[in-house]
N, C-alpha and C positions, 0 to 999 in steps of 0.2 A: 738611682744607679750607684752601685757600690764604688767606693773609692779605689783608685789604682794602687797596686803595690808600689812601694818606694824602695830603691835599692841605693846603697852608698856610692859615692862618686868614684871610688877606687875601681868600680867596674868599668867605668868610662876610660879611666887612665889605662886600665888593663886592655881594654879594646883597642886604644890607640897603639899601645906597645905591641900587641899582637899583629896588627895591621903592618907595622913597620918590620917586626921580626919575621913574620910568615909570608908577607906579600910585598915587602919592599917600601922604601922611602916614597916613591911617586904614588903609590897606591894609598899609603897612609895620608900623605898631604892631600890627595883628592878627596878622601873620606872626611877629613877635617874641614875641607872647604865646602863640601856639599851637604854634610849632615846637619839637620835642624833640630833645635830644642835647647833648653836651658843649659843642660850639661855640656853640649857641644859649643854653645856660645862661650861657656867658662873655659873649656879647653882651648879655644882659639885665642882667648885673651889671657891665658895662664892664671886664671882665677879659680879654677876648679877646686872645690873643698872635697877632698877624698873621703871625708867623714860625714858630709852632708847627704841628705837623700834627695834622689831625683826620680822621676817616674820610669818604670821599667819599660814602657812603650818606647821611650827614647832609646833604650839600649837595643831593643828589638829592631827599631828603624836603623840604627847605626850598623848592626850586624847584617841586616838584609842588604843595606847599601854596600857594605864591604864585600858580600858575596857577589853582587852585581859588578863591582869594580874589579874583582879578582876573577870574574867569570867562572865561579865556583857554585856548587850546590849549596843553597842557603843553609841547609841543615848541617852539612858537613863543615862549613865555614864556622857556623855557631858553635858546634862541638869543638873545633880546634881553638876557637877564642876562649871558651870556658875552660878547656884543658890547659892552655897556655897560661890563662890568668892565675889558676891555682898552682900549677906545677912550677912555673917560672918566678913566681912572687912570694912563694911561702918562704919565710925566713930559714936560712940554713940551719940554725940551732933547732928550730922547731921540726924541720925535715929530719934531722938526725935522730931526734927523740921519737918521732913517729915511725921511723924505720925499725926500731926494735920492738914495736908492738905488732899485734896481729891485725890484719885488715878489718875483721869484724869489729874489733875494739875501736878502731878509728872511725868506722861507720857509726858506731854508737855515739860517738862524739859530734858527728856531723850536724846533729840537731843544734848544737851550741854555735856552730859555724853559721847556720842559716840565720840564727837570731842576730848575729853580728852584722850580717849584710843586708837583711831585708827588715822593714818596719812591721811586717806582719808574716802570716803563714806558719804552718806547722809541718814539721817532718818527723816521721817516727819510723823507726826500724822495727817491723811487725813480725818478721821471721828472719832467723839467722842461723846458719850451719857453718861448717868449716870452710866451704868455698861458695857460699850462696847468701844472698840477703834480699829481702823484700823491703822496700821503702814506700811509705805512703805520704804524699805531699798534699796538703789542703790549704785552701784559703790564700791563693796567690792571684787575686783578680789583676787582670792586665796581661797575664802570662799567655803566650801562644806557642806554636810549635817551634819557633825559633828560639825562644827562651828556655823551653824544655831541652832542646838539643844542647844549648849552652850549659844547662844544669847537668845533663848527662856527662859532658865533657869534664865539668869540675868535680863531678863525683867520681868518674874514672880516675882522674889525676889524684884525688884523695886516697882511693884504694891503692894506687900504684905507689904513692909515697909511703903507705903502710905496708908495702911488700908484696902486694898482689901482682900477678903477671897474667897476661892473656885475658885482661878484663873485658867483659862484654856486659853492657847495660842496655836493657830493653824497656820501653814504656809499654806496659801490658794493658793499661787502662788509662782513659783520659789522655792528657798530654796535649790538648788543644784549647785548654781554658784554664781555670784556676785550680784544678786538681789534676794529680797523676799518681799512678801507681808504677813503680820501677822495680825490676828485678836484675840483680847483678850476680854474675858468675865469674869466677877467677880461679887461677891455679895457685 
């Protein structure tokens, strides 16, 4: 069996913050009380290392549990968590820098973002035009539909920070395992 993808601890900190911001203190507290795994144990004891790697299945579990607690659609909640994580935690200076660039240019740099947060996986922009991009993501074992929804949310926020409006990202192939092909359109 192939080892699971690992993700930096910051993703769990962002999940806890999104739970509080989007769904309230009570929901966030219940999430932290009920979620299981090494990263959640570390969150509860304030020992989470945001730079350390944790299994992505733990993040999927946390986002699924948050959806249950918030009585929301799991894929919409995961999208909101991914969007919130990138848009609300991107340093202001970096955000100002990205705003002067074209969304496509920002997407071209997204491969470097993926390498910062995951211990494996490859993301490539295989086609790009003025208001369209095709992204191919491969080798993310442990990913499921929840995590790809989070990925869509983070990618949407990346484009928006780069100036895109009306962004729609669809998974056109895969998206329920280690690989996905996504197409993004924006104004």
